[in-house]
C-alpha positions in Angstrom: 22.5 -7.1 4.4 24.1 -3.9 2.9 23.2 -0.8 0.6 23.2 -0.3 -3.1 26.1 2.3 -2.7 28.3 -1.2 -1.8 27.0 -2.8 -4.7 27.7 -0.1 -6.9 31.4 -0.4 -6.2 31.5 -4.6 -6.4 29.2 -4.6 -9.4 29.1 -1.4 -10.9 27.3 -2.8 -14.3 24.8 -4.7 -13.0 20.9 -3.7 -13.5 19.4 -2.5 -10.6 15.8 -1.7 -12.0 14.5 -2.2 -15.4 11.0 -1.0 -16.6 9.1 -4.1 -18.0 7.5 -2.3 -20.9 9.8 0.3 -22.1 13.0 -1.9 -21.3 14.8 1.3 -19.7 17.1 0.3 -17.1 19.4 1.9 -14.6 22.5 -0.1 -13.3 24.0 -0.1 -9.7 26.6 2.5 -10.6 24.0 5.1 -12.3 21.6 4.5 -9.2 24.3 5.4 -6.8 25.6 8.4 -8.9 22.2 9.9 -9.5 21.0 9.3 -5.8 24.3 11.0 -4.8 23.5 13.9 -6.9 19.8 14.3 -5.7 21.0 14.1 -2.1 23.4 16.8 -2.8 20.3 18.8 -4.5 18.2 18.1 -1.7 20.9 19.6 1.1 21.5 22.6 -1.4 17.8 23.5 -1.5 18.0 23.5 2.5 16.5 20.2 3.6 18.2 18.5 6.6 17.8 15.3 7.9 14.2 14.8 9.4 12.8 17.0 6.8 10.0 15.7 4.4 9.7 15.5 0.5 6.4 14.1 -1.4 6.4 12.6 -4.8 3.6 11.8 -7.2 4.6 9.7 -10.4 3.7 6.7 -12.4 5.7 3.7 -12.0 9.2 4.7 -13.6 12.7 4.7 -12.8 12.9 8.1 -11.3 10.4 7.0 -8.7 13.1 4.5 -7.3 15.9 7.0 -7.8 14.2 9.7 -6.0 13.4 7.4 -2.9 16.9 6.2 -2.6 18.1 9.7 -2.6 15.9 10.6 0.2 16.7 7.6 2.0 20.5 8.2 1.9 19.7 12.1 2.9 17.8 11.1 6.0 14.3 12.3 4.5 11.1 11.2 5.0 9.5 10.5 1.5 5.8 10.4 1.1 4.7 8.6 -2.1 1.1 9.7 -3.2 -1.3 7.8 -5.0 -1.7 9.0 -8.7 -5.7 8.3 -8.4 -6.3 10.8 -5.8 -7.9 14.1 -6.3 -6.3 17.6 -6.5 -7.8 18.2 -2.9 -6.6 14.8 -1.6 -3.0 15.4 -2.7 -3.0 18.9 -1.6 -4.0 17.8 1.6 -1.4 15.0 2.0 1.5 17.5 0.7 0.3 20.0 3.4 -0.1 17.3 6.1 3.2 15.9 5.9 5.2 19.0 5.7 6.9 18.4 2.2 9.6 20.9 1.6 9.8 19.5 -1.9 7.3 17.9 -4.0 8.2 16.0 -7.1 6.1 15.1 -10.1 6.0 14.1 -13.9 4.4 15.5 -17.0 1.8 12.4 -16.8 0.6 13.6 -13.4 0.5 17.5 -14.1 -3.4 17.5 -14.1 -3.3 16.2 -10.8 -0.5 18.2 -9.4 -1.2 21.6 -11.0 -3.3 22.8 -8.1 -0.1 23.0 -6.0 1.0 26.1 -8.1 0.2 29.3 -6.4 -1.0 27.4 -3.4 0.0 29.6 -0.4 2.5 27.6 1.7 3.1 25.2 -1.3 6.8 23.4 -1.3 9.2 23.8 -3.9 7.7 22.3 -6.9 9.9 20.0 -9.3 9.2 17.9 -12.1 10.8 14.9 -14.1 11.6 15.5 -18.1 10.1 18.8 -19.2 8.8 21.1 -16.4 5.3 22.5 -16.9 4.9 26.2 -15.9 5.2 26.7 -12.2 7.7 23.6 -11.9 11.5 23.5 -11.8 13.4 20.7 -13.6 14.5 18.0 -11.2 16.8 16.3 -13.8 18.6 19.2 -14.8 19.2 20.9 -11.1 20.2 17.1 -9.8 22.7 16.4 -12.6 24.7 19.5 -11.8 25.7 17.9 -8.5 28.4 15.7 -7.5 28.5 12.2 -7.7 30.1 11.5 -4.4 28.0 10.9 -1.3 26.9 13.9 0.9 29.2 14.4 4.3 26.1 13.7 6.4 24.6 10.6 5.2 21.7 9.0 7.6 18.8 6.6 6.8 15.7 8.3 5.9 12.3 6.4 5.9 9.2 6.2 3.7 5.8 8.0 5.6 3.1 6.7 3.6 -0.7 7.6 4.0 -3.3 5.3 5.3 -7.0 6.5 5.1 -8.5 7.2 8.3 -12.2 6.2 9.7 -12.8 10.0 10.1 -12.3 10.6 6.4 -8.9 11.9 6.0 -5.7 10.0 5.4 -3.3 9.9 8.0 0.7 9.5 7.6 2.1 6.5 9.5 5.6 7.9 10.7 8.4 6.1 12.0 10.5 7.7 14.5 13.6 9.3 13.3 16.6 7.4 14.8 19.7 8.7 13.0 20.7 5.4 11.9 23.5 4.4 8.9 22.1 4.3 5.6 22.8 0.5 5.6 20.7 -0.3 8.9 18.2 -3.4 7.7 14.5 -3.3 8.1 13.9 -6.3 10.6 10.5 -7.1 8.9 11.4 -6.9 5.5 14.7 -8.9 6.3 12.5 -11.6 7.7 9.9 -11.7 4.6 12.3 -11.2 1.8 15.6 -12.8 2.7 14.2 -15.4 5.4 10.9 -16.6 4.0 11.2 -15.8 0.4 15.0 -16.5 -0.3 15.5 -13.4 -1.9 19.4 -12.6 -2.5 21.9 -11.2 -5.0 20.8 -13.8 -7.4 17.3 -12.5 -7.2 15.3 -11.3 -10.2 12.3 -9.7 -8.6 9.1 -8.8 -10.7 7.1 -5.7 -9.3 3.5 -5.7 -10.8 2.0 -2.9 -8.5 1.8 0.9 -8.1 5.0 1.8 -6.2 3.2 4.3 -4.1 1.8 1.5 -2.1 3.9 0.6 1.3 4.8 -3.1 0.0 5.7 -2.7 -3.5 8.1 0.5 -2.6 9.7 -1.6 0.4 10.0 -4.9 -1.6 11.7 -3.0 -4.5 14.1 -1.3 -2.2 14.9 -4.7 -0.4 15.6 -6.3 -3.7 18.3 -3.6 -4.3 19.5 -3.8 -0.6 20.1 -7.6 -1.3 22.0 -6.9 -4.7 19.3 -8.4 -6.9 17.4 -6.9 -9.9 14.1 -5.7 -10.2 11.7 -5.4 -13.1 8.8 -3.3 -12.7 5.7 -3.3 -14.7 4.3 0.3 -15.7 0.7 -1.3 -14.9 -0.5 -4.8 -14.2 -1.6 -7.3 -16.9 -2.3 -10.8 -16.0 -0.9 -12.3 -19.0 1.8 -9.8 -19.5 2.9 -10.8 -15.7 3.4 -14.7 -17.0 5.0 -13.7 -19.9 7.6 -11.3 -17.9 8.1 -14.2 -15.6 9.3 -16.7 -18.4 11.2 -13.9 -20.4 13.3 -12.5 -17.2 13.3 -15.8 -15.3 11.8 -14.2 -12.3 12.7 -16.0 -9.0 10.2 -13.8 -6.7 7.3 -11.2 -6.8 5.0 -9.6 -4.6 1.1 -9.8 -5.4 -2.4 -9.0 -4.1 -5.2 -11.6 -4.5 -6.8 -9.9 -7.3 -3.9 -10.4 -9.4 -4.3 -14.1 -8.7 -7.9 -13.9 -9.7 -7.2 -12.1 -12.9 -4.5 -14.9 -13.7 -6.8 -17.8 -13.0 -9.6 -16.3 -15.2 -7.4 -16.5 -18.2 -8.1 -19.3 -20.7 -6.3 -22.6 -20.0 -4.1 -22.5 -23.2 -3.0 -18.8 -22.4 -2.0 -19.9 -18.6 -0.4 -23.1 -20.0 1.6 -21.1 -22.6 4.3 -19.7 -20.2 7.0 -21.5 -18.2 6.7 -20.0 -14.4 9.0 -22.8 -13.0 11.6 -20.0 -12.1 9.4 -18.6 -9.3 10.6 -19.4 -5.9 8.5 -17.1 -3.9 5.3 -15.4 -4.6 4.7 -13.1 -1.4 0.7 -11.9 -0.9 -0.8 -9.7 1.6 -3.0 -6.5 1.6 -6.5 -8.5 1.4 -7.7 -11.5 2.3 -7.3 -14.4 -0.3 -10.0 -16.3 -1.1 -9.6 -20.3 0.0 -10.6 -21.5 -3.3 -8.0 -19.1 -5.0 -5.2 -19.7 -2.8 -5.8 -23.4 -3.4 -5.7 -23.2 -7.3 -2.5 -21.0 -6.9 -0.7 -23.3 -5.2 -1.8 -26.2 -7.4 -0.6 -24.2 -10.4 2.7 -22.3 -9.0 3.5 -25.0 -6.3 3.9 -24.6 -2.6 5.9 -21.0 -3.0 3.1 -19.0 -1.8 3.9 -16.8 1.3 1.4 -14.9 3.0 1.7 -12.2 5.6 -0.4 -10.0 7.8 0.5 -6.7 8.6 -0.3 -3.1 8.3 1.7 0.0 6.9 2.0 0.7 10.6 4.8 -2.0 10.9 3.5 -3.1 14.3 3.7 -6.8 13.8 3.7 -9.3 11.4 2.4 -13.1 10.8 3.4 -15.2 8.1 2.2 -18.3 6.5 4.1 -20.6 4.3 2.1 -22.5 1.7 2.9 -25.8 4.0 1.2 -23.9 7.0 -1.6 -23.0 4.8 -2.3 -26.1 3.4 -2.5 -27.9 6.9 -4.5 -24.7 8.4 -6.5 -23.6 5.8 -7.3 -19.9 6.0 -4.7 -18.8 8.2 -2.7 -15.9 8.1 0.0 -17.4 9.7 1.8 -17.5 13.1 3.7 -14.1 14.4 7.2 -13.6 13.1 7.4 -10.0 14.8 5.7 -9.1 17.9 3.3 -11.6 19.9 -0.3 -12.0 18.7 -2.9 -11.3 21.6 -6.7 -11.8 21.3 -8.4 -9.6 23.7 -12.1 -9.0 24.4 -13.8 -5.5 24.8 -12.7 -5.3 28.3 -9.1 -6.0 27.4 -9.1 -9.5 28.7 -7.0 -12.3 27.0 -9.3 -14.6 25.3 -8.4 -18.5 25.3 -7.7 -20.4 22.1 -10.7 -20.3 19.4 -12.5 -17.4 20.9 -12.8 -14.4 18.7 -11.7 -10.9 20.0 -9.7 -8.1 18.7 -6.1 -8.9 17.3 -3.4 -6.9 19.3 0.4 -7.3 18.7 2.5 -7.1 22.0 6.2 -6.6 22.2 6.1 -5.2 18.8 7.8 -1.7 17.2 5.9 1.4 18.2 4.5 3.8 15.6 2.4 6.9 15.6 -0.1 8.7 13.1 1.4 12.1 12.0 -0.6 14.7 13.6 -3.0 12.8 15.3 -2.3 11.8 18.6 -5.8 10.7 19.5 -5.9 8.1 16.7 -2.3 6.8 17.8 -3.8 6.6 21.5 -6.6 4.7 20.3 -4.4 2.1 18.6 -2.8 1.1 22.0 -4.1 -0.2 25.1 -2.9 0.3 28.7 -0.2 -2.4 28.3 1.4 -0.9 25.4 0.0 -3.4 22.9 -1.2 -2.3 19.6 -3.9 -3.1 17.1 -5.1 -2.3 13.6 -8.4 -3.0 14.6 -9.1 -6.6 13.1 -10.9 -9.3 14.6 -9.7 -13.2 14.7 -8.8 -15.9 16.8 -5.9 -18.2 17.6 -5.9 -22.1 17.2 -4.0 -24.4 19.7 -0.5 -24.1 17.7 -0.8 -20.4 17.8 -1.8 -19.7 14.1 -4.0 -16.7 13.6 -7.3 -16.4 11.8 -9.0 -13.4 10.9 -12.7 -13.4 10.9 -13.5 -9.5 10.0 -11.6 -6.5 9.5 -11.3 -2.9 10.5 -15.0 -1.8 11.2 -16.2 -2.1 7.7 -13.0 -1.1 5.8 -13.4 -2.2 2.3 -10.5 -3.8 0.6 -10.7 -3.4 -3.2 -8.0 -5.3 -5.3 -5.7 -4.8 -2.2 -6.5 -1.1 -1.9 -7.7 0.0 1.6 -10.8 2.2 1.2 -12.5 3.8 4.6 -16.5 4.4 3.9 -16.5 7.4 6.1 -15.0 9.5 3.5 -17.5 8.6 0.8 -20.5 8.9 3.1 -19.1 12.5 4.3 -19.4 13.4 0.2 -22.7 11.8 -0.4 -24.6 13.2 2.6 -24.0 16.7 1.4 -25.9 16.0 -1.8 -29.4 17.9 -1.7 -31.5 15.0 -2.6 -29.5 12.4 0.1 -31.1 12.4 3.8 -29.1 9.5 5.2 -26.4 7.3 3.6 -24.3 4.2 4.5 -21.4 2.8 2.5 -19.5 -0.5 2.8 -18.1 -3.3 0.6 -20.1 -6.2 -1.1 -18.6 -9.3 -2.8 -17.0 -8.6 -6.1 -15.4 -11.7 -7.7 -12.4 -10.1 -9.4 -11.4 -7.3 -6.8 -12.7 -9.1 -3.7 -15.0 -6.2 -2.6 -16.5 -3.3 -4.4 -18.1 -0.1 -2.9 -21.7 -0.1 -2.3 -24.0 2.8 -1.1 -27.4 2.6 0.2 -29.1 6.0 0.3 -32.1 7.2 2.2 -33.3 10.0 -0.1 -35.6 12.8 1.0 -38.1 11.9 -1.6 -38.5 8.2 -2.3 -40.1 9.1 -5.5 -36.7 10.1 -6.8 -35.3 6.6 -6.2 -34.3 4.9 -9.4 -31.5 4.7 -11.9 -31.2 8.5 -12.5 -30.7 9.5 -9.2 -28.2 6.7 -8.7 -26.1 8.0 -11.6 -26.2 11.3 -10.5 -25.0 10.2 -6.9 -22.0 8.3 -8.5 -20.9 11.4 -10.8 -21.2 13.8 -7.7 -19.2 11.6 -5.7 -16.5 11.1 -8.4 -16.4 14.8 -8.6 -14.8 15.1 -5.2 -12.9 11.9 -4.6 -10.8 9.5 -6.2 -13.0 6.8 -8.5 -12.0 3.8 -6.5 -13.5 5.3 -3.4 -16.9 5.9 -5.1 -19.8 3.5 -5.2 -20.2 1.0 -7.9 -24.0 1.1 -7.6 -26.5 2.7 -5.2 -29.5 1.3 -3.6 -32.1 3.0 -1.9 -34.1 2.6 1.3 -37.0 4.5 2.8 -35.2 4.6 6.2 -31.7 3.5 7.1 -31.4 1.3 10.4 -30.2 3.5 13.4 -30.4 3.0 17.1 -32.2 5.4 19.5 -29.3 7.0 20.0 -28.6 7.6 16.0 -25.9 5.2 15.6 -25.9 3.6 12.2 -26.3 -0.3 12.5 -24.5 -0.9 9.2 -24.3 -4.6 9.6 -27.9 -4.8 9.1 -27.7 -3.5 6.0 -24.2 -5.0 4.7 -25.4 -8.8 5.7 -28.0 -8.7 3.3 -25.2 -8.5 0.2 -22.9 -11.1 1.8 -23.4 -15.0 1.6 -24.6 -16.7 4.8 -21.5 -18.8 6.4 -21.6 -21.3 9.0 
């Protein structure tokens, strides 16, 4: 385990990152020099170890360059989804306490709301800056290419949506570690389980602002490999790139498997994927038949893990594990899995309860001590709120997910935020939002609305509500369809019994 700055000295001309579409690339030497220049700029702007920056940009080389600059400056770096609204972006930038915000011309529309906002951070743009933004490139390249004097490891601080509607930053405690201190979880997954090393040619198909793509892209470079970054995912292009670059490892979500399996047979057979040694997947449950078909196609190289951005524990399942324990998400490699009932008592093998991790890394939700406290029990064990059971060999099986969290294409969506918007519409008396099956995305967002006047229920109101929601939230959080009910099921105390609605849309099991 090491740091790209060392590889820059031993293999300066080796490609660190290459964009799949444009072919633009950066060598280890260039990555080291630019990240040093940007680190000097951060110090010149007054940022010290433990401070925050935020970035909003499409998949491009600058994304990784800036993250490495922050990492060696001791900064927290918050990557923001391009698909959030101006209000959502503004909230995250304010909440994380970013002192510098960096974006690109492609993201100007979403970022322009920060200009003239009271208390806004220093605003920078890559390439040609728009009004109100400074040029990050020009100011950075005027700085020295040598390391700053006070290098110390910084961390990502990414946001996970909360059930209360506003996303929460997951913050690792600042420890003042050296910049080459390895992440033990990534070391296990990438080097240990997936065989990544200096010979790795890694293919990154997902948006870099998500936790796993960002961290895996950094790990590939820590190990001295080369990462090919797709501007956006396309099923056939993925296969073409595997053959073209002789890709050895990749990290995917089940939706990508579904899209590749839906390609015509002649297209799938056109490309040689035999160079693949490891395909890591997580973020959403993988349907059993989809996983079985992928193993049949690619061989037993799929590695599944269960973990959250919180980093409080992880289970891993190899293809061999899965084939003999179909449906498992594996055994713990970080922390110990405990299954507890509602009274916090440990349950025996085979009994379903809440999944906790014991003897695992600690985490906190930024600016939300109450949510942090709810994630822990009296023994200091932490949970992501998932439900499952252990078998006699210690393999974990998940039977449900955080209360009605929707996972669509590997993206977590919390219904409360969508419900909070829809209930403000004048024609809505009550609303429930939940996930329903979608063959490609795993789940899609469904809203069931109790209108003030049932006579208005119909296609016109459905379209109106979807547009109303999209005017305030990212489209991925908005319902694909709306059904209407004269009355939603609530208990005498007013609690919505969402399961009674949701279960109608899901096939019966068992």
